C-alpha positions in Angstrom: 150.4 -24.1 138.3 149.8 -21.1 136.1 146.9 -18.9 137.0 144.2 -17.1 136.1 141.9 -14.5 138.2 138.6 -13.2 136.7 135.3 -12.2 139.1 131.6 -13.3 139.1 128.8 -12.1 140.8 125.1 -13.1 140.9 122.2 -12.9 142.4 120.8 -16.0 143.3 121.2 -18.9 145.2 124.0 -19.4 143.4 126.6 -18.8 140.1 127.7 -21.0 136.7 131.0 -20.4 135.9 131.9 -21.7 132.5 135.5 -23.4 132.2 135.4 -24.5 128.6 138.6 -23.1 128.3 140.5 -24.4 131.2 141.6 -27.6 133.2 141.0 -27.0 136.4 143.5 -28.4 139.2 143.1 -25.8 142.2 139.9 -23.0 142.6 140.4 -20.5 145.8 137.0 -19.3 146.0 136.8 -15.7 148.3 133.7 -14.5 149.3 133.2 -10.8 149.9 131.1 -11.7 152.9 131.3 -14.3 155.3 129.6 -17.6 153.6 129.6 -20.9 155.8 131.2 -24.1 154.4 128.2 -26.0 155.2 126.0 -24.1 153.3 127.6 -24.2 149.9 127.2 -27.3 147.7 129.9 -27.7 144.0 128.4 -29.2 141.2 129.6 -30.0 137.7 127.4 -30.4 134.5 128.0 -34.1 133.3 128.1 -35.2 129.7 124.5 -36.0 129.8 123.5 -33.0 130.9 122.8 -33.5 134.4 124.2 -31.7 137.3 126.4 -33.4 139.8 127.3 -33.1 143.0 131.3 -32.7 143.5 132.8 -34.9 146.0 135.8 -36.4 145.1 138.1 -33.2 146.0 140.3 -32.0 148.7 139.4 -29.3 151.0 142.8 -27.3 151.5 141.5 -24.6 153.5 138.4 -23.4 154.9 137.4 -20.1 156.3 134.5 -17.8 156.7 135.2 -16.3 153.7 137.6 -18.5 151.9 137.6 -22.0 150.4 140.9 -23.7 148.7 139.7 -27.0 146.7 142.0 -29.4 145.4 140.6 -31.6 142.8 141.5 -35.3 142.0 141.3 -35.8 138.3 137.8 -34.0 138.2 137.5 -32.9 134.8 134.0 -30.5 134.0 133.3 -27.5 131.9 130.7 -26.0 133.8 131.0 -25.6 137.8 127.9 -24.8 139.7 128.0 -22.8 143.5 125.1 -23.2 144.9 124.1 -21.5 148.3 121.0 -23.5 150.7 119.5 -19.7 150.9 119.4 -17.1 148.5 122.0 -14.6 149.0 123.7 -11.7 147.2 127.2 -12.2 147.2 130.7 -11.4 145.2 133.3 -14.5 145.1 136.4 -14.2 143.3 137.8 -17.0 142.2 141.5 -17.8 141.3 142.1 -20.6 139.1 145.0 -22.8 138.7 145.5 -25.1 135.5 147.1 -28.5 135.7 149.6 -30.2 133.7 147.6 -31.4 130.4 147.2 -34.6 130.0 147.5 -36.9 126.8 144.9 -39.5 126.9 144.1 -42.9 126.2 140.2 -43.9 125.8 139.5 -45.9 122.5 136.5 -48.3 123.2 137.1 -51.0 121.0 139.1 -54.4 121.8 142.2 -55.1 123.9 144.7 -54.2 120.8 143.8 -50.7 119.9 143.5 -50.1 124.0 146.9 -51.3 124.8 148.3 -49.2 121.4 146.6 -46.4 122.4 147.7 -46.2 125.8 151.6 -47.1 124.8 151.1 -43.9 122.6 149.7 -42.2 125.0 152.5 -43.0 127.3 155.0 -42.0 124.7 153.6 -38.7 123.8 153.0 -37.9 127.1 157.0 -37.9 127.8 157.9 -36.5 124.7 155.5 -33.1 126.0 156.3 -33.5 129.5 152.7 -34.2 129.8 150.7 -36.4 131.9 149.6 -40.6 130.6 145.8 -40.8 131.7 143.9 -43.2 130.5 139.8 -44.3 130.3 138.8 -47.6 130.2 135.2 -48.8 130.4 133.9 -52.4 130.8 131.9 -54.5 128.1 130.2 -57.2 129.5 128.0 -58.1 126.9 128.8 -58.5 123.7 126.5 -57.5 120.7 123.9 -59.5 119.3 125.2 -60.8 116.0 127.9 -62.2 118.0 126.1 -63.7 120.2 123.9 -65.4 117.2 127.2 -66.4 115.7 129.0 -67.6 118.4 128.4 -71.4 118.8 127.9 -72.4 115.0 131.0 -70.5 114.2 133.2 -70.7 116.9 133.8 -67.2 117.5 135.9 -65.7 120.7 133.9 -63.3 122.8 134.6 -59.8 122.8 133.6 -58.6 126.6 136.3 -56.6 128.1 136.7 -57.0 131.8 136.9 -53.8 134.3 140.0 -51.7 135.2 140.3 -52.9 138.3 140.8 -56.6 137.4 143.7 -55.4 135.1 145.7 -53.1 136.2 147.1 -52.4 139.6 145.4 -49.9 142.5 148.1 -47.7 142.7 148.6 -47.2 138.9 144.8 -46.9 138.5 145.1 -44.1 141.3 147.7 -42.5 139.1 146.5 -42.3 135.7 142.6 -43.4 135.2 140.4 -40.7 134.7 137.4 -43.1 133.7 135.4 -41.7 136.0 136.1 -38.1 135.0 136.6 -38.4 131.4 134.0 -40.0 128.3 135.6 -42.7 126.3 137.0 -41.4 122.5 135.5 -44.5 120.2 136.4 -43.8 116.7 138.1 -40.5 116.2 141.7 -39.2 117.4 143.2 -36.0 116.7 144.7 -34.8 113.2 147.7 -34.6 111.6 150.1 -32.3 114.1 153.7 -31.5 115.2 154.5 -32.0 118.2 155.0 -28.5 119.1 151.6 -28.2 118.2 150.7 -30.8 120.5 152.3 -28.9 123.0 151.8 -25.4 122.9 148.4 -25.4 121.1 146.1 -24.4 120.1 143.7 -27.0 121.9 141.3 -27.6 119.1 139.3 -30.5 121.4 139.4 -29.2 125.4 142.2 -27.1 126.9 143.3 -30.2 129.7 145.0 -31.9 126.3 144.3 -35.0 123.1 142.8 -37.7 122.9 145.1 -40.4 121.3 144.5 -43.3 118.9 145.9 -46.5 118.7 147.5 -46.3 115.2 151.2 -45.6 113.9 152.8 -42.7 114.9 153.4 -41.2 111.0 149.0 -41.8 110.7 148.5 -38.2 113.3 152.1 -36.6 113.9 154.0 -34.6 110.8 157.8 -34.9 110.9 159.9 -37.7 110.8 159.0 -40.3 113.6 161.9 -41.9 116.0 163.4 -45.0 114.4 163.0 -46.3 117.8 159.6 -45.5 118.3 158.4 -49.2 118.4 161.4 -50.1 120.5 160.6 -47.8 122.8 156.6 -49.1 122.9 157.8 -52.4 124.0 159.9 -50.4 126.7 156.6 -48.4 127.9 154.6 -51.9 127.9 156.9 -52.8 130.9 156.0 -49.8 133.0 152.6 -50.3 133.0 151.3 -52.2 136.3 149.0 -54.7 136.1 147.3 -56.4 138.5 148.7 -59.8 140.7 145.7 -62.1 138.8 147.3 -60.2 135.2 150.4 -60.3 136.4 150.2 -64.8 137.1 149.2 -64.9 133.5 151.8 -63.1 132.1 154.4 -65.1 133.7 153.0 -68.3 133.0 152.4 -67.8 129.2 155.6 -66.6 129.1 157.0 -70.1 130.5 154.5 -71.7 128.4 155.8 -70.3 125.5 159.7 -70.9 125.7 159.2 -74.4 126.9 157.1 -75.0 123.4 160.2 -73.5 121.6 162.5 -75.4 123.7 160.3 -78.8 123.0 159.6 -77.9 119.0 162.2 -75.1 118.6 161.0 -71.4 117.4 157.8 -70.6 115.7 156.1 -68.5 113.3 152.4 -66.9 114.3 149.7 -66.1 111.7 146.7 -64.5 113.4 143.7 -65.0 111.4 141.5 -61.7 112.1 138.0 -62.4 111.3 134.9 -62.4 113.5 133.2 -59.1 114.2 134.6 -57.7 110.6 133.4 -60.5 108.4 129.8 -61.3 110.7 129.1 -58.0 111.3 125.0 -58.0 110.7 124.7 -54.6 112.8 127.5 -53.0 111.0 127.9 -54.4 107.8 130.4 -51.3 106.6 133.0 -53.0 108.8 133.7 -55.3 105.8 134.4 -52.2 103.7 136.3 -50.0 106.9 138.9 -52.8 108.1 139.1 -54.8 105.0 142.6 -55.3 105.1 142.5 -55.9 109.4 140.9 -58.9 108.8 143.1 -61.5 106.7 140.8 -63.7 104.3 141.7 -67.8 105.5 142.4 -68.5 102.0 145.7 -66.1 102.2 146.7 -67.5 105.9 146.3 -71.4 104.4 148.8 -70.0 102.1 151.3 -68.3 104.2 150.7 -71.5 106.8 151.8 -73.9 103.8 154.8 -71.6 102.4 156.4 -72.0 106.4 155.7 -75.3 106.9 157.7 -75.9 103.6 160.5 -74.3 105.5 160.2 -76.6 108.2 158.9 -74.0 110.9 156.1 -74.3 113.7 153.6 -72.8 112.7 150.8 -71.2 115.8 147.3 -70.4 114.5 145.8 -67.1 115.9 142.2 -66.1 115.3 138.7 -65.1 116.6 136.8 -67.5 114.5 138.0 -71.2 116.0 136.3 -72.9 113.2 138.4 -70.9 110.7 141.5 -71.8 112.5 140.6 -75.3 112.6 140.1 -75.8 109.0 143.2 -74.2 108.1 144.9 -76.4 110.5 143.1 -79.6 109.1 143.7 -79.2 105.7 147.4 -78.6 106.4 147.6 -81.6 108.4 145.5 -83.7 105.3 148.5 -82.2 102.9 151.5 -83.0 104.7 149.6 -86.7 105.8 149.3 -85.8 109.9 153.2 -84.6 110.3 152.1 -81.2 110.0 153.8 -79.1 112.6 150.7 -76.5 112.8 149.3 -75.5 116.4 146.0 -73.8 117.9 146.9 -70.9 120.2 144.0 -72.2 122.1 144.9 -75.7 122.4 148.1 -74.6 124.0 146.6 -72.3 126.2 143.7 -74.1 127.2 145.3 -75.9 130.2 146.0 -72.5 132.2 141.9 -71.6 132.2 142.2 -68.0 131.9 139.0 -66.8 134.0 137.6 -64.5 131.3 137.4 -64.3 127.3 139.4 -61.0 128.0 142.2 -62.7 129.9 142.1 -65.8 127.1 142.9 -63.0 124.8 145.5 -61.1 126.4 147.2 -64.5 127.5 147.5 -65.3 123.5 148.5 -62.1 122.9 151.7 -62.5 124.9 152.0 -66.1 123.6 151.9 -64.4 120.2 154.8 -62.1 121.4 157.5 -64.8 121.5 157.2 -65.6 118.2 159.9 -65.2 115.7 157.5 -64.1 113.3 154.2 -62.8 113.4 151.7 -62.6 110.4 148.8 -60.5 110.1 146.3 -58.3 108.9 146.4 -54.4 109.4 145.2 -56.0 113.0 145.7 -54.3 116.7 146.0 -57.7 118.3 148.6 -59.3 116.2 150.2 -55.5 116.1 150.6 -55.3 119.8 151.5 -58.6 120.4 154.8 -57.8 117.6 155.4 -54.5 119.6 156.0 -56.1 123.0 157.7 -58.9 121.8 160.1 -57.6 119.0 159.5 -53.7 119.1 158.9 -53.9 115.9 155.4 -54.2 113.5 154.0 -57.6 112.3 154.6 -59.0 108.8 151.5 -57.6 106.9 150.2 -60.4 104.1 148.8 -57.3 102.1 152.4 -56.4 102.2 154.4 -59.7 102.3 152.3 -60.7 98.7 152.0 -58.6 95.9 148.4 -57.7 95.0 149.2 -59.9 91.5 150.6 -62.6 93.8 147.0 -62.1 96.4 144.5 -62.7 93.4 146.5 -66.2 92.4 146.5 -67.2 96.0 142.5 -66.5 96.2 141.9 -68.0 93.0 143.8 -70.7 94.0 142.7 -71.6 97.3 138.8 -70.4 96.9 136.9 -73.8 97.3 139.6 -75.8 99.2 138.3 -74.9 102.7 135.3 -75.5 104.1 134.4 -72.3 105.4 130.7 -70.7 105.6 129.0 -68.4 103.1 129.3 -65.5 104.7 133.7 -66.0 105.0 133.2 -67.2 101.2 131.7 -63.7 100.4 134.0 -61.7 102.8 136.7 -63.3 100.6 135.4 -62.1 97.6 134.8 -58.8 98.7 138.4 -58.9 99.5 139.1 -60.1 95.8 136.6 -57.3 94.5 138.4 -54.3 96.1 142.0 -55.7 95.2 140.6 -56.1 91.7 138.9 -52.5 91.7 141.6 -50.2 93.4 145.0 -51.9 92.5 144.5 -54.4 89.8 142.2 -51.8 87.6 140.1 -55.0 86.2 136.9 -53.6 83.9 133.6 -53.3 85.4 132.5 -56.0 83.7 134.9 -58.7 85.7 133.8 -56.6 88.9 129.9 -57.2 88.1 130.4 -60.8 87.8 132.6 -61.1 91.0 130.2 -58.8 93.0 127.3 -60.9 91.7 129.1 -64.0 93.0 129.2 -62.5 96.7 125.5 -61.5 97.0 125.2 -65.2 96.4 127.1 -65.7 99.2 125.7 -63.2 101.5 122.8 -61.1 100.2 122.3 -59.4 103.5 125.6 -57.4 104.1 124.1 -53.8 102.6 128.0 -53.4 101.6 128.0 -55.5 99.1 125.1 -54.0 97.3 126.8 -50.8 97.4 129.7 -52.3 95.3 126.9 -54.0 93.1 125.4 -51.0 92.5 128.5 -49.4 91.8 129.5 -51.9 89.0 126.4 -51.6 87.3 126.2 -47.5 87.7 130.1 -47.8 85.9 128.8 -50.3 83.5 125.9 -47.4 83.0 123.5 -50.3 83.3 120.9 -47.8 85.3 117.7 -50.2 84.6 119.3 -52.9 86.3 120.3 -51.0 89.0 117.2 -48.7 89.3 115.5 -52.5 89.8 117.8 -54.3 92.1 117.6 -51.2 94.2 114.3 -51.1 94.4 113.4 -55.4 94.6 116.4 -55.6 97.1 117.2 -52.6 99.2 113.6 -49.9 99.0 111.3 -52.7 99.2 113.3 -54.4 102.3 113.3 -51.0 103.7 117.0 -51.0 103.6 117.9 -47.8 102.2 119.3 -46.3 105.6 121.4 -49.5 105.9 122.5 -48.8 102.6 122.8 -45.1 102.8 124.9 -45.6 106.1 127.2 -47.9 104.0 128.2 -45.9 101.3 128.7 -43.3 103.2 130.9 -44.7 106.1 132.8 -46.9 103.7 136.5 -45.7 103.4 135.7 -45.2 99.8 133.1 -43.2 99.7 135.1 -40.3 97.6 135.5 -43.2 95.4 131.4 -44.3 94.9 129.9 -41.0 95.5 131.1 -40.0 92.0 129.2 -42.4 89.9 126.2 -41.1 91.3 126.5 -37.5 90.2 126.3 -38.4 86.2 123.4 -36.1 84.3 121.7 -39.5 83.1 121.0 -40.3 87.0 117.6 -38.3 86.7 114.0 -38.2 87.5 113.2 -41.7 85.0 115.0 -43.6 88.5 113.1 -42.7 91.4 115.6 -44.6 93.8 118.6 -43.9 92.5 117.7 -40.3 92.7 116.7 -40.7 96.2 120.6 -41.8 96.9 121.6 -39.2 94.6 120.0 -36.6 96.5 121.4 -38.4 100.3 125.2 -37.9 98.9 125.0 -34.2 97.2 
């Protein structure tokens, strides 16, 4: 351990030490007069700005004037040494720095979390740092998910406690859940392995948080070609609880018996769920537009694979959509389509929680010969742990022209609800705008159709206003903003969608036109908010 030395002095009942720049493993307090241990309390400043007594440390040496303490996974920025009585004292403090850590601390769903864990294990080994994880449970679903769960048959996104998922020894070594906060949306910007190891450490001195994306998204330089294979090996190093180990063994056996009976299968992951039915976060439809998969494209993938006499297993978080695709394929093949729903195949095992049901589906999916998906971590995790490779992304498998043709041919065939139809048309709008370079007269018709299906999602109104402004239809845009946004007090959510969208830089430019002036009060309000 590296050692840092400094002196602190205070006339009070205690002193406060700023450790913002250090990751502390051991502290030696050397007092210049006799200070008895029972008169000393150690407190750290918590994330909610409250002082909390530190209890989980090992007292190695205690004498009248020296205390040597090892901290176990206690990470703090400020430490308070508090005495029970007011006295004058001088203290010398030796700090010993811990080995730095790479932390997986996402708050999202199962695929993101485990891919973040695998990335963290991989990077920690390269840097000779320690791997750490922060895992918070999620006891209830969001309000909009609850609203749609019954009639749309959406799966639950509840997350089990880490003690239910991982082995106790694995947690003792690697869990920092009680010491560090989760990291919800951000991860490190693109850096080299050298900078990650030697700094500067722009976040915290103890190390780095790491996200779930492929390494090329945030690591400079060429990535080892065996990266995905190594992630597969790291998954095997995770020590799960006995309950989870039993589920893995049962599902693997179930999948192998399915293959033995029916032959190999391809998996299609129809990701929709919270990305489509996202009333509370309408910009999800923009941020994650390729993470979800339009059901019409999933149908095309299923039919093409069935033509090649391949078994298909459908996975998805909207079971009504999965059922609709299966039903259409069976109708097309007069009841002889070799297409199955994952939940049907796994149901007999009665996984006790929604999280374990989802985990079981990932294990089953990992046995597929090929996995077709959007940019979903659920399917990517299955492909990584099954084959050490990326899945087949539908937006790369089909060209944009092919995707357009598929959508135009299949829209209306499936009996999906209007919210799902709106998402499909939104996807069509975005590829038409970004890649097919359709003119705005065509685009405004698409987005008008989107709003006829679902006018409750503010992001779709962002698309409509953007199209109108590009056509210089300022009067129409002003009236629409007034009638459907401002009069309904939706301007904050409209702006949130505009600013948080992946396409903010694309959308904001059209508001900069000199033609948007005081004549258009609502447009000017939006313009002033984004300048």
